[in-house]
Structures are given as structure tokens and as C-alpha cells.
N, C-alpha and C positions, 0 to 999 in steps of 0.2 A: 145804576145798570155802570158794566164796565167794559174798560175802551182796553185792556192790553192785558193778557193771557200771567203777565207777572203780576199784578193784583189780587192774583185769585191763590201765590205763595200763602201757608199761613192758614189762621182760623180753621184747621182742623178738626171734626167733630173728636167727642169721646165715648167709646163703648165700655161696659161691665160685662165682662164674660162669664155667663154661669153655667158653661155646663164643663167645667174643671172638676176637682176636690180642689177648693180653693183653703180649705183645714178652717173653714169661720171666717177667712178674711174674704176681705174684698178686693177683687183686681178689675183693673180697668187699662184700657189702652186709650191712647192719641192716636188717630188712625190719618198719621203722615203720609201713608200712601195715597189720601186727597187731595194732595200737591199736583200741580202741573204736571210733569214727570217722572210722578211716583213712588216718590222720593221725601225724606225728610231734609237731604241734604241741598233742597233747591232755597231754603232758608238762606244758609251761610253763602250760595252761590253767588244769590243776591248782591247779600251783605258786603260779602268783599269786592262786588265789581264793583255797587255803588260806592263805598268807599276809598276804591281804587281812581272815583274819578272827581270826588272829591280832591283830596289829595294833589290830584294831576300826575297817578304814578301812570295812569292811564288813559292815552290820550286819542282821540277819534281815532277810527281806520288802524289800532294797535292792534296787537299780537297775545294774547293771554296765552301761558304756558300750567302745566298744571302733572304732578302725580298725582293718581286716585287709583284705588285697589276696591274703588267703590262708584256709590252713586255720584259723589261731587262731579265727576266728568260730565255727568248728563245736565244736573243743573246749570253748571258752567256754559253745558254747550245749548241748552234753550235761554240763557238769558246774552250769550255773545252772539246769537244769533239775532235774538229779535232786537239787539241793538248794536249790529254791524261790527261786529267786531271779529275776527281771526281765534282760533284757538288751537291751539298742539296739545293733546293729552299721553300723557306716556303711562302706559298700563300695564302691570303685571298680568300673563298670562293667565291666573286660575278667574278673573273675573269671568262671569256667563257672555257669549257670545250673544246673548240677547240685547245688554247693555252696549259691547262694540260697535253692536251693528247700528244701535239706538243714536250712538253721538255722530258716528259717521253719516247718515242720514238729518243731523242738524248740519252739517258742513265742517265737522270736528277733524282734523286730520290726527290720525292714531299712530302711536310708537310701541307696539307689543314687548313686552321685556320678560324675566324670567322674574318667578315670584318664590326662587328657592332659595335667595341668596335677602343677607344681609348687607346694613350700610356699609362704606365703602370698599366694597363689591364693584367694577364697573358695570354690570349690566344690574344694579341697582336702580331701581323706579326713580327715585327720588332724588336719587346723585344725579342721574343721568337728566332729565327737571332742570333740574338747577344749573345743569355745564349747559344745555341748551337756550335757557334764557342769559345765561350771562354770554352769550356768541351773538347772541339774534339783537338786533338797535330793534328799541322800540319798545322790547315785549315788557309785559307783565307778569313777572311770575307769582299767581296769586299764594301760593304755600298754605295748603290750610292748614299743617303742622305747626304753625307759627307765625299765623295772621292773625293779629288779635279780633281782626274786623266777624272773624268766627264762632267763637265764643259770645260775644257783644252781640251778635242774631240772637241768640239762643235767652239769654238775658232779658232782653228788650220785648223779644216777642214769644218764644215756644214759652219760659215761664209764666208770665201773666195770664197768657191764655188759658195756661193747667190750671192755675189759681182761681181763677173765674169761674171756668168750668164745675169743678170739680166744689162749688162753695165755700171754700177758704180753709178746704178741710182735706189736709195729702200726709199721711204719715209717713210712706215712704215711697221714693222715685226710685224705680230699678231700668237702671243705663249702662250702654258701653261705651266703650272709647274704643276709634278710631285715629280721628284727630285732635279728640281731648274737647272741642268743641262744644259739644252736649253737652258735657257733666262740668263741664268750668263753666258755663254758663249760667245753666240749673244752681250747680252748689251757690253760686254770687248770688242770684235771683234770692232764693228759698233761704239764704242768711241772713237778708234784713227783711223777709215777711213773716217766717214761719223756720225758725232756726232750729226745732223739735225734730222738723222734716230730716228723715233719714235717708242719706245717698249712697244706693247699693249697686257697686258694680258687676255685671255679668260679663265676661271673662273666657273667651275660647277655649279650649286648654290647648296649650302650645304658647301661648302667648306669655309675656311677664309680670303685666300689670297684676294678677290674681297675689302674686308670690311676692308683689311688692307691697303688694298693700298690708299680707300678713304679714310678713316680715319687717319691712323698709330695706330690706337686699336686694339690688339691682342686678338680675340674670346679664352674664353677660353673653350669652347663649338663647333662644325662642328654639321651640319646634315648628311645627308645619299645622296648618288646619286652611280648613275646605270655607268656610264660612265669611261670607263676601263683608270687608265691609269695619269690621270688627277684631279688637285683637293688637298688638305690637308687640315689633324686637325693641321698642325704646319708648322713653318717656318722652312724647312731642313737648314742643319748647310750648305750648300752646297751654298745654295741661297745669289744672289745679286739680292735686288730687286730696288734698287734703284733710276735705272734710270727706269722705268715704271712708266710713269706718266699718262698713261690712260687705265681702268678694266671693264670690261664687265664680268659678270652673267649670265650664261645661265641655263635654267634647260634642265633636260633630256628628256623631250618629242620633245620641239624646236630639239635641239642637235641632236637629234636620223632623226629626220625630215629633216633637210638639208643634213645628213649623206642619207639620203635614195635619197632623191631629185638630190645628188652628181652623185649617179651612174645612176638614168634615164636622165636625163639633160646631163652629160655630161661625162658617159660614165663611170667614178673613183668609182673604189666598194672601200670602206673605212672604216677605221674602224669608231667608238663611237666618239671617242675624234675630229678626221677631223670633224665632224658634228659641234661638240661645234665651233672649228676655225673661220669653214666659219659662222657663225651664228655671232660670233663676227666680222668678218671681213667684214661683208654686215654691221652690227651695224653701226661701224667705218665709213662707205662708206658715209651714209644716212644722216652723223651727217658734215663734209665734207663741205666746201666754194670752194675748191678749188678743179680740177683735181687731186687724188694722186693714185699712185703706188705701193700697197700694196703686201704683199706676207706672205703668209705663208704654212703651211706644211698638207699634207696626212701622216701624221702622221706612219699606220699600215695596212694593208689590210685588206678589209671589211670580207675576206674567213673565219676568225673567228666568225663569229658573224653573221653566216647566220641562228645556228639555235634560236639565239636571235633577235637581232637586226632588219634582216633581215623579219623576221617570223610574222605573222600578231597573229596569236594567243598568240604567246609569248608578243607580242606589246599588246596584248586587255588585259593578264593575268598582263599582271604591270601596265594595268591606262593609257597606254600614247597613244594609240589610240583608240576611241571609235566604238564601230563595231554597228548593228541596234539595238536599247532599245525598249521593249517590257514591263517594267514596272513589268517581274513576274520572272517565277522559267528558264525561256527562257535563261533572262540574265546573268545566271547564271555555263552556257556550256561553258564551255573552247573551245570544238573541234567540230565548226560547221557542219566539214565537217567530216561524220559520218564516220566509217573505222567497214564495218561488213561480214557478210559470210552466205553462203545460207544454209538452213538444207541437202541440197545433197553436200554442198562439204566436203575436208576431212578432218580431223582432220591436218593432216599437212599444210593445206592452212592455218585452223587459226592461226598456232601456228607461221608459215611463216608473217601472216598479225601483229600478236602482238608485236616478235620481230622488224619487220622493223619499228612500228608503235610506239613502247615504252610504252603496256599497255597491261591491264592485264585482259583484259573483251573484248569479241566482244557482239554485239547484235546477234540475228539472223531472220533475214528477210526477208519474201518473199514480196517483191514489196517494200511498206512503212511501211509494220502490220508486228509491233512485233511478232513472235512465240516463243522465247527463248534468255538466252543469258548464253553462254557458256564461262568459266574461264579455270585460269591456273590450278583450282582445278582439274577443269573436265580434263585437259586436263594428269594431273599428275594422275589419275585413270585410265586411256588410255595406259598411259607409265610406266606403274612398271615394276620392272625388268623380270618377267616372261613374260609380255604380250605386248608388243609395238605394238599399234593400231594405228597407224596414219592411215593407208589405211581407217578406218570406216567413216563412216558417221557420220558430226555433229552432227543428229540431233539424231542419239544412247547416245549421251554423255551431251547436254547443257540442263542446267537446264527450266521449264517450271513453276515454282511456284515463279511467278512473283506478285511483286506489284508495280502498276506503281501510279502517281503523275496530277494530272491536272496541268498543266500552272500556275494555279491561286492559286495552295496552298500556304500556309504559308510555309516561309522558315524553320520554327521551324519544319514542317516535315520529315523534311531530319535526325534529329539527331536519332530519333529512330532507322528508317533503318542502315544509318550507324553504330550506337553501335552494331547492327547487323549482321557487316560487309556483309553488303546488299547493290549493285548501287541504288541511286534512278534512275528510268526511266519517263520521262518524257514524253505522250503521248496526241496527241492531237486531238480529234475526230476522235479515232483511227490510227491515223498517228505517226509513232514512232519520236519524235522530237532529245533524245539524253540522254544520261547518263551521270546524275552529279556525282562526284567523290569527294573523300573526299579532295581532295589538288584544285577542285571549289571551295569548300565550307570553307573551310579556305581562299581560297583569298576573298568571297565574306566576309568574317569576317571582313581581312586586312580593305577593301577599306569601310566599314560600320566604323571598326572604326576611319579610314584617314577622313572621312566625319562629 
């Protein structure tokens, strides 16, 4: 029996996938989502902090500082909380809100910065963390990208576990690179026990690493991607990619679709990077002329991506899945499932629905007929300090001065309404279709620019 949750890090199970076409090969996944915070990064968080304690770089009551675009922050937050350290994390803004809220719940201080800038820019997350660490007395900069304890953790724990669990037969390991610790540690381990095991890189489209493996050329600029925790715009100092002989570049849409399929077919709720790894593993299988045993990872739990990758509205908004296409204003409406109220509903009902669904206005409908709009300002007028009237009906405060647009209207017709802080309302043959918000219009302009 264990007395600390930290003792539960590692020794995760392995599962064979049986519901994908693996072209005669066998694909196994190591369920790193079974670690305490649901991520493979728990291993390196514990390893880096314990190494810093042994070396004296981290003293009792000290502050840990780290830049993280993925799950390392979660692991550090857990270990720091249980060991009594302060933690400050610098996080790019593409990290899911579920992750940000979790590290805050564990007591970490969080600084959110831009994800669209590279090394050398004043807003680059790693540069910010390094600068803060230099200015903070008694701090320890974990720096997973250059910390030797990162790959050491995988060489000492992850590799041996895989080797024993797979009966000393692994033909290929499909792995991604964020900091490079997993790939480096496993490469070292398998170089000793099974040199013939192939190390295969799965890289997000936009990252520079796939190009580097294939050509030896280091690109000066990277693209952008939505997959969290994998891919880089530089080669981290801790990375040793010398044993990687095969590499696959996989886009966001394909990665996310495979992660969603993994849940539907195998019942494994995994994050975005696991979809990337599965897509690359299946490509590798299709290229083989003899059956191979391949192992890859479920890097983290999909619970942190419910409002992103597993949400169809978000996926359509990002252009990752196609919705029904009309060729008119209906294509701009993100929320096709309309949240509404009836005129006889109370203001409390309207407030509760706005808050639950994260919207600032609601259509007021009788059946499918639009008769008004109620927004936050209407609620504020009813909830002034001297007269909280949440029991009053929506019809007493809703706006009936509505300007509607036919679906065939030109998108430029939206601009005057948005400039007047009005919500464009799309109505077709007397039937309410939906509201077009400012972010809907911005998404339209972004997609138009991409095209």
C-alpha cells in the first residue's frame, strides 16, 4: 500500500488496439493517461524536481518556474503542491482552459502569453520564463527543454516498463517531440537492449522537426498547429534525434479525427497528441512488408479537450470538420443549436442559460418565430442595486427593435450592425436561423484570408 500519490507515477498498462486497420501489424498503446494527473509528463516532473533537490538547486520553500505548452505544468503543479513548493508557469494561449484551470486549482501561478511568436520575441513563453527565473531569488528554472533529468526519467522508467510488458519484442516505437525527453530517453534505452527497434517520429504539420529528420536542414521559421505538447520551432538542447530514421508529418485535422475515432472505436479518451501518434503509427504500418509490433502512447487524457477537440462547434470553427454548407450567411453561424428563451420565461432563466452556455444574448422565440432579443444589458437594467427583478418575465425587458438579414445577404451587410453593437439576426421565410456574433464574423474573415 502506498502513502503518496507520487508513488503512483509510472507502471502504466499497455493495451493492443483491435478496431483499426493496422495492415497486418500490431499496434499497442502505453496508457500514460493513467498517471495521477492523466499525463506522461508526471514522470519528468517528478524526475526534474527530485534531481534538483539532490543537487541543491531547489531548496525547501523555493519557487519552481517553468515554460510549458502542454502537460508538464500539470505534473509540476502536482509535485510542487505535495512537496510544498511555489510554482509559476508561463503558458502559451493555445493551451486548453481545462489544463490552465487544473494547475491553478493546484495552487500554481499562471502567466498566459502568445503562441504565435518564436524564440527571441519578447512574448515567447520560454524566454519569459527564463527571464523571470533570473530575476527571482531562490528560484529553480525547471527548463524541461535542457534539463537532463527529463530524458533520464524515461530511460530509467518508461523504457524498461515497455520492454518488460511487451515480452522483449518491440519492432518500432512511435513517439513525438515536445521537449524531446521521451524520444531521447527511449532512444538511449533501446540502443542498449534492442538496437534493431526503430524510433519513429510523429510531428505536427508546421513543426520543423519532420523536415530536419528527412533532410538534415534546420528551417528558420515554423508554421502553426493546434496539437498541444508536440512539435517545435527549434531543436531542444535535451533532444537527441540521431536514432530517428523515420518521420511523419500529420496535420491538425487528421490528428484530431484519429483521436476522436480512438474514443469511438476503442473507448480510449485521449488528447490531441495521441491522435497524432496513432495517425503516424498507422502510416508506418501501411508501409511495412512484414508484420511488425509497434508501440506508441496515450500521452494524456482527453478530459481536458472536451470543449475543444471533442466539441463539433469548436472543430467547425477551426475549419477542422465540415458542417452543412449553404454558400450564404448560414455558414457563418457557429452555434447551429440555438439556445433561446420564451417571452414568458423569467429573467432568472435567461441569466442561467446565458451563464451556462457562455453567451451574452439570447433570441426570444415563440416556436420558430423570433419576437425579440434579450442581452446582458437588458438583464443589468432589471438587476440594478435597488430593484433585482429576476422573477419578472423576459417579455418585459427584451428588445423588439430588430434588424434581420436574409441568408442570401452579402457578408458586408454585417459590418454596420456590428459597428452599432447589434447582433445580426438571420431569418429565412419567417423562421429564425441564428445569430452571427463578432467572433463568427472574425472567423469568416480568417477563413477567407486562409483561402
